C-alpha positions in Angstrom: -82.4 24.1 -27.9 -86.1 23.3 -28.0 -88.3 24.9 -30.7 -90.8 27.5 -29.8 -94.2 25.9 -29.4 -96.6 28.7 -28.4 -100.3 27.9 -28.4 -102.2 29.7 -31.1 -104.5 32.2 -29.4 -105.3 35.9 -29.4 -101.7 36.8 -28.4 -100.0 34.1 -30.6 -101.9 34.1 -34.0 -100.6 32.6 -37.2 -98.6 34.9 -39.5 -100.6 36.3 -42.4 -99.7 34.7 -45.7 -98.8 31.3 -44.0 -99.6 28.6 -46.6 -98.9 25.5 -44.5 -101.3 23.0 -43.0 -104.0 24.1 -40.6 -106.1 21.3 -39.1 -109.8 21.3 -40.1 -109.6 24.6 -42.1 -111.0 23.0 -45.2 -114.3 22.5 -43.4 -114.8 26.3 -42.6 -116.0 28.9 -45.0 -117.3 32.5 -44.9 -114.8 33.9 -42.3 -111.5 35.6 -42.5 -108.1 33.9 -42.4 -107.4 35.0 -38.8 -110.7 33.8 -37.5 -110.3 30.5 -39.4 -106.8 29.8 -38.1 -107.7 30.8 -34.6 -110.8 28.6 -34.4 -109.1 25.6 -36.1 -106.0 25.6 -34.0 -108.0 26.1 -30.7 -110.2 23.2 -31.6 -107.1 21.1 -32.5 -105.3 21.8 -29.3 -108.4 21.1 -27.3 -108.9 17.7 -29.0 -105.2 16.9 -28.5 -105.4 17.7 -24.8 -108.5 15.6 -24.3 -106.8 12.7 -26.1 -103.7 13.0 -23.9 -105.8 13.1 -20.8 -107.6 9.9 -22.0 -104.3 8.1 -22.6 -103.0 9.1 -19.2 -106.1 7.9 -17.6 -105.9 4.6 -19.4 -102.2 4.2 -18.4 -103.1 4.9 -14.8 -105.9 2.3 -14.9 -103.6 -0.3 -16.5 -100.9 0.3 -13.9 -103.2 0.2 -10.8 -105.4 -2.7 -11.9 -104.4 -6.0 -10.2 -103.0 -8.7 -12.4 -105.3 -11.6 -13.3 -104.2 -14.9 -11.7 -103.2 -17.6 -14.2 -105.7 -20.4 -14.7 -102.9 -22.9 -15.3 -99.1 -23.2 -15.0 -96.6 -22.8 -17.8 -95.9 -26.6 -17.7 -99.6 -27.3 -18.5 -99.5 -24.9 -21.5 -96.3 -26.5 -22.8 -97.7 -30.0 -22.4 -100.9 -29.0 -24.3 -98.8 -27.6 -27.1 -96.7 -30.8 -27.3 -99.8 -32.9 -27.4 -101.3 -30.8 -30.2 -98.1 -31.0 -32.2 -97.9 -34.8 -31.7 -101.5 -35.2 -32.7 -101.4 -33.2 -35.9 -97.7 -33.8 -36.8 -96.7 -37.1 -35.3 -93.6 -37.7 -37.5 -92.2 -34.2 -37.2 -89.9 -33.0 -34.3 -89.8 -29.3 -33.7 -91.0 -26.7 -36.1 -92.2 -27.5 -39.5 -90.1 -26.3 -42.5 -92.3 -24.5 -44.9 -89.6 -23.4 -47.4 -90.2 -24.8 -50.8 -87.5 -27.0 -52.3 -85.4 -25.5 -55.0 -86.4 -28.2 -57.5 -90.1 -27.9 -56.8 -91.8 -26.3 -59.8 -93.9 -23.2 -59.2 -97.6 -23.1 -59.3 -99.3 -22.9 -62.7 -99.8 -19.3 -63.9 -96.7 -18.0 -62.1 -95.0 -15.5 -64.4 -91.7 -15.1 -62.5 -88.2 -16.0 -63.7 -87.4 -19.6 -64.6 -83.7 -20.2 -65.2 -82.6 -21.8 -68.5 -86.2 -21.5 -69.9 -85.5 -19.0 -72.7 -81.9 -19.8 -73.5 -82.3 -23.6 -74.0 -84.7 -26.0 -75.8 -86.1 -27.0 -72.4 -88.6 -24.1 -72.5 -90.4 -25.1 -75.8 -93.0 -27.7 -76.8 -93.7 -28.9 -73.3 -96.1 -28.3 -70.4 -95.2 -25.6 -68.0 -94.9 -27.9 -65.0 -92.5 -30.2 -66.8 -90.6 -27.3 -68.4 -90.0 -25.7 -65.0 -89.0 -28.9 -63.4 -86.4 -29.7 -66.1 -85.1 -26.1 -66.1 -84.5 -26.0 -62.4 -82.8 -29.4 -62.5 -80.5 -28.2 -65.4 -79.7 -25.0 -63.5 -78.9 -27.0 -60.3 -76.6 -29.3 -62.4 -74.7 -26.2 -63.6 -74.3 -24.9 -60.1 -73.0 -28.2 -58.9 -70.4 -28.2 -61.7 -69.1 -24.9 -60.5 -68.7 -26.3 -56.9 -67.2 -29.6 -57.9 -63.5 -30.6 -57.9 -61.5 -30.2 -61.2 -60.5 -33.9 -61.1 -63.9 -35.4 -61.0 -65.8 -37.3 -63.7 -67.4 -34.2 -65.2 -64.1 -33.2 -66.9 -63.8 -36.8 -68.3 -67.2 -36.7 -70.1 -69.2 -38.6 -67.4 -72.3 -36.8 -66.1 -73.8 -39.6 -63.9 -72.4 -38.5 -60.6 -71.6 -35.0 -59.4 -69.4 -34.5 -56.4 -70.4 -31.3 -54.6 -68.0 -29.9 -52.1 -69.4 -30.1 -48.6 -69.8 -26.7 -46.9 -72.2 -24.7 -44.8 -75.8 -24.3 -45.8 -76.3 -21.3 -48.1 -79.9 -21.9 -49.2 -81.2 -18.9 -47.4 -78.5 -16.4 -48.5 -79.6 -13.4 -50.6 -76.2 -12.9 -52.3 -75.5 -16.4 -53.6 -72.4 -17.9 -55.3 -74.3 -18.4 -58.6 -75.0 -14.6 -58.8 -78.1 -12.6 -58.9 -81.1 -13.1 -61.2 -80.9 -11.4 -64.6 -82.3 -7.9 -64.7 -81.9 -7.6 -60.9 -81.7 -3.8 -60.2 -81.1 -3.8 -56.5 -77.9 -3.0 -54.6 -74.8 -5.1 -55.1 -71.9 -4.3 -52.7 -68.6 -3.4 -54.4 -70.3 -3.2 -57.8 -68.7 0.1 -58.7 -65.2 -1.3 -58.1 -65.6 -3.8 -60.9 -65.5 -2.9 -64.6 -65.3 -4.7 -67.9 -67.4 -7.7 -66.9 -70.9 -8.9 -67.7 -73.6 -8.7 -65.0 -73.4 -12.4 -64.1 -69.6 -12.5 -63.9 -69.7 -9.2 -61.9 -72.1 -10.7 -59.3 -70.1 -13.9 -59.0 -66.8 -12.1 -58.6 -68.0 -9.8 -55.8 -66.8 -11.0 -52.4 -70.3 -10.8 -50.9 -71.4 -13.5 -53.4 -68.3 -15.6 -54.0 -67.8 -16.9 -50.5 -69.2 -20.2 -49.3 -70.1 -19.3 -45.7 -73.6 -19.0 -44.2 -73.4 -15.2 -44.4 -71.1 -12.4 -45.3 -70.5 -11.5 -41.6 -69.3 -15.0 -40.9 -67.0 -14.9 -43.9 -65.5 -11.6 -42.7 -65.1 -12.9 -39.2 -63.2 -16.0 -40.3 -61.1 -13.9 -42.7 -60.2 -11.5 -39.8 -59.4 -14.3 -37.5 -57.2 -16.0 -40.1 -55.3 -12.7 -40.6 -54.8 -12.3 -36.9 -53.6 -15.9 -36.6 -51.2 -15.4 -39.5 -49.9 -12.2 -37.9 -49.4 -13.9 -34.6 -47.5 -16.8 -36.2 -45.2 -14.3 -38.0 -44.4 -12.6 -34.8 -43.6 -15.9 -33.1 -41.3 -16.9 -36.0 -39.5 -13.5 -35.8 -38.9 -13.9 -32.0 -37.6 -17.5 -32.5 
């Protein structure tokens, strides 16, 4: 059912006592409410109709105007782009990666979060640039320890080499295995289903953070395919 959209005129005036919005009424003084509402709505409908006619006319002109012929082919445009890219970036193939490296310190004056800066001695008595560099490196070492095998040299007291398990790239994930930043107040899926844990352990225990795939959708797809494959193998075993 479509709403009633009668035009405001002598036969369809606004109801007395209406306190809603009336276009352009703030610019009129010295007349009654009925005269104000009638003049304002009439002017508004007239302006709307003129604008609609202008838009329709512009669409008609755009549809009937012949298309301009191209001054060169697509191959020439691509060749010009390739030449420009080779001239300004001769050692780069494809698009240029502008994402900052994780270990690159932030610019001076940045007041955001720096891991390990306030809970270790790395954040005291040193310049900001060196402090941020060491804090990010220490945080990366801790993350690598979480991903390493239990039988590597870290558990034997050796910290020279860290063997990180090879997996898909997760640098651009929002929900990461190391958890969310402290004081993060956004949404965390499945947060209400976990109780009795600190914020960091809660984030790392959620399935949306704990997996090692490129995204949570890929993780669910592989999990679903594995379940279907297991179910199929069980049926084959029962039949045999």
